[in-house]
N, C-alpha and C positions, 0 to 999 in steps of 0.2 A: 832859435825859436822866438817868434814875435808874438807875444801875448798881448791881446787887445780886447776891446769891448765885445767882440763877437767870438772870442775863443770859447769852445765848448769843453766841458769838464766830464771826464770819465775816471773810473778808479776801481779800487778793490777794497772790500770790507772784510775784516776778519779779526781774530784776537788770539794770539798776537799777529801782527801783519808786517812788522818792520823788516823781516827777513825775506819778504816776497820778491821774486825776480820779475813778476809781471810788469811793473813799471818800466823795466829796462827794455824788454822786447816789445811791449805795446807802444812805447815811445818811438821805437824804430818803425813799427808798422805805420804809425801816424805820419812820421816824417817821409817815409817812402811813398805814401799815397797823397802827400801834400795836403793834409787836412789840418785845419786850424783848430787844434784841440790839445789838451793835456791829459795825462793819466797819472793819478796820484793815489797813494795808499791812505785808507781811513781805518784807524784802529777803533773798533767798536766792541766794548765789553758786552757780554750776553745780556746783562740786565738793562742795557741801554739801547737794545736793538730797535724797539718800537719807536723811541724818540729819534734815533738816527735815521730811520726810514722817512719819517716826517721831515727831518732836517734836510736830507738829501733832495727830497722833492721841492721843498721851499727854496733851496739854493739853486735850483735849476740844473742839477746834475743830470746829464743825458743818459748815462748808463754806467753799470758797474759789474764787476765780477764779485762772486761770493766764495769765500773759503772757510775753513773750519773756524769756529764751530757752528756756523750760521746756515749751512745749506738746507737743512730740513726745516729750521724755524722760519726762514724766509719764505719757504714754500706756502706757508699759511697766509702770507701777506700780499701775494701777487696773483696775477692771472697767468697761470702756467700753461704752456703748450702741451700737446699730446705726449711728446717724448718725456718731458719733465714729469708729467702726471703719472706716467707708467713707472718711471724710475723712483718717484717720490721725493725728489730733491732738485733744487735749481742751483746753478752756479753763474748764470748770466742774466742780467736784468736791464731793461731799457724803458724809457718813459714813452707814453703816447697820450693822446688827449684825455683818455678815460682813467689813466693810472699806470701802475707798473706792469709791464709784460715780462715774462721770464721763460727761459729755456734751460736745457742742460747740454752743455757742449763737451762735458767730460767723455761721454761715449763717442762723440765724433772725433775727439782728440785721440782716444785709444784706437779707434778704427783706422784713422789716418796713418798712425804709426805702423800698424800691421800692414796696411796697404802699401806703404812706402818701403817696407822690408821686402816685398815681393812674395811673401808667404801666402799661398792660397789655402785658406782654412775651410773651404767648402767641403763638407763630407768628412772632416777630420775631427779628432778629439782635442779638448783643451783641459788643463788642470788649473783650477782657480783656488787660491788660498785666501780665505777671508769671507765674511758674510755681512759686511756693513754697507754703508751708503755708496762707497766707491765700487764695491762688488756689484751693486745693482746697475751702475752705469756700464761696467765692463760686461755684465751679462746681456744688457741691451745691445751692446756692440757685437758680442759673439752671436747673438741671434741674427743680427743684420749680416754677419759674415757667413751665415748658413753652416755653422759647425754642426756636426752630427751628434755630438755628446759633450756635455760639460761635467767634469768630475769636480765636486766642490768639497773642500777640506777646511774645517774650522775648529778652533780649540774648544769652543763652547757648544756642546751638543744641542742645547735648547735653542741657541741663536741659529745654528745650522738648520734645525728643523723648521724654524720660522722662515728662514731664507728660502728653503725648498718649497714651502707653501706659497710664498710669494711668486717664485719662479713658475710653479705649476699653473697658477692663476694667470700670471701675466704672459707667459709664453707656453701655451698648452702643447705645442708641437715640438718643443725643444726638450730633448732627453737630458735631464739633470740627475746625476748620481751622487749620493752622499759618500764621502770618504772619511774614515776614522782618522783621528790625529795620531797615527801610528806609522812608523817607518815601513813596515811590511806592506800596508795598503798603499802608501804613497809610492813606493817602488813599483808596485804592480801597474798602477795607472800611468806613472811617469813614462814608462817604455812606449806606451801607445799614444801619448799626448804630444802633439807637435808644438803646442804653445803652452807655456807655463806662465801664470800671472800671480804676483803677490800683491794683495790689497790689504794685508794686515799691517799693523804698526811696527812689526818686527824689523829692526834696522834703523829706526829713527834715533834711538839712543846708542851712543858709542859703547862698544863692548858686547852688544847683543850678537849672538850667533843664530843663523837660521837652523831650526831644530832637525832638519832632514837632509840626508844625502840624496842628491838628485841624479837622474840618469836619463838616458834616451837622447834622440836627435831632435833638433828644432831650435826654437827661439824661446827665451825667457824674458819677461818684462816685469819690472818692479814699479809699482805706483809710488813707492817711497823715493824721495829725492834727497841726495846728499851732495854737497859742493864738489867732493872729489869723485863722485860717480861710483864709488865702491861700496855699495850696500851689501849687507850680509847675504841677501838672496842672490844678487848678481854674482858674488864670489862663489856661492854654492853651485850656481848654474855653470859658471866658467870652469869649475873643477870637473863638472860632468861633461865638458866639451861642448856645451850649448852656447850659441851666440846670445849675448845678453845685454840688457840696457836698463838703466835706472829710470826714475820718473821724469827726467828732464825733457825728453822728446814729447811725452804725453802732455806735460805742462805747457810747452810752447804750442803744440798742435791744438789743444783746447782753447788756448788764447787766440790763436789765429782764427778759429771757428767763431769765437765770440766777436772778434773784430769784424768779420764778414757780416755777422748778424746785426750788429749795431749800425753799420754803414751801408747795408744792402749792396755789398760788393763781392767780388770773388775772394775766396779765402787766400790770404797771403801765403807765400811759399815758406812753410814752417821749417823745412830742412835747411834753407839758407839762414834763417834766424837761429836755428839750432847750432849750426857751424860757428856763427858769430859768437853765440853764448859760450860754446865750448872754448873758444879762443880767449874770451874774457875771463873765464874761470880757470884758464891755463890747463885745460884738459887736452887729452889726445883727441884730435878731430877725426871722427870715424863716420863714414857715410852709412845711411840706413839701407840703401839699395844693395842688392846682391846678397842679402842675408838668407834668402830662401834656400832650403836644402831639399831637392827633389820635388 
């Protein structure tokens, strides 16, 4: 890498952020496209977010990704596009002459992984665990995938009710069904749901077990990423015989969508970057294609 006076700076802000894999695959995207740029992590404490936004602007940073806990706070400081406004959070920001523009590529990343799997969700059911910010991005993608019904299960009934109100207002033609945090109800909808998605924090901490036994045919996707790829949700889905994957493909796919948005270019092949990252992490390399069942 030849850093000089015309090198552009991109990055990711979060707290903490030192664990982020984004600099690794974003640097590969930059190199593969022969762009004179660098991508670096910026650790920004929540109480310093406003100052950091001014600092990034003053330093000429061209664009950056946003990770926890800033996705919803940043939303109030930028000019968000229609997708991000509907989701209520942003994860990708770039500068223009008038200020910061923002979008949400989390939903694009999720949809890209489903598309790459070969699973056609049009007219089919999905089961979504969680009712937070990531759930909103996933719901946006499920609507774009033309699913017939989304069963939504969350530990907190009040939060679930709020999420359902949001879903009804944002996607009036999408059938969303609340599911109690109980094994019997989860089992009932599991059998008919071709796609299971976990957006809860269960699995982030070592020793946590997913609280439900899963069943049925299809694919399971976890938004939680772990270096070994063995999240508690993935393990529960594998026991049920479902093809499953943790959050790594979604992470890289949303990053590829961010890269394309920053540079006004085609989206890089995230599957190739995924295979490279799997090798770096000493995981078993497994293709996404061919997952579809019927």
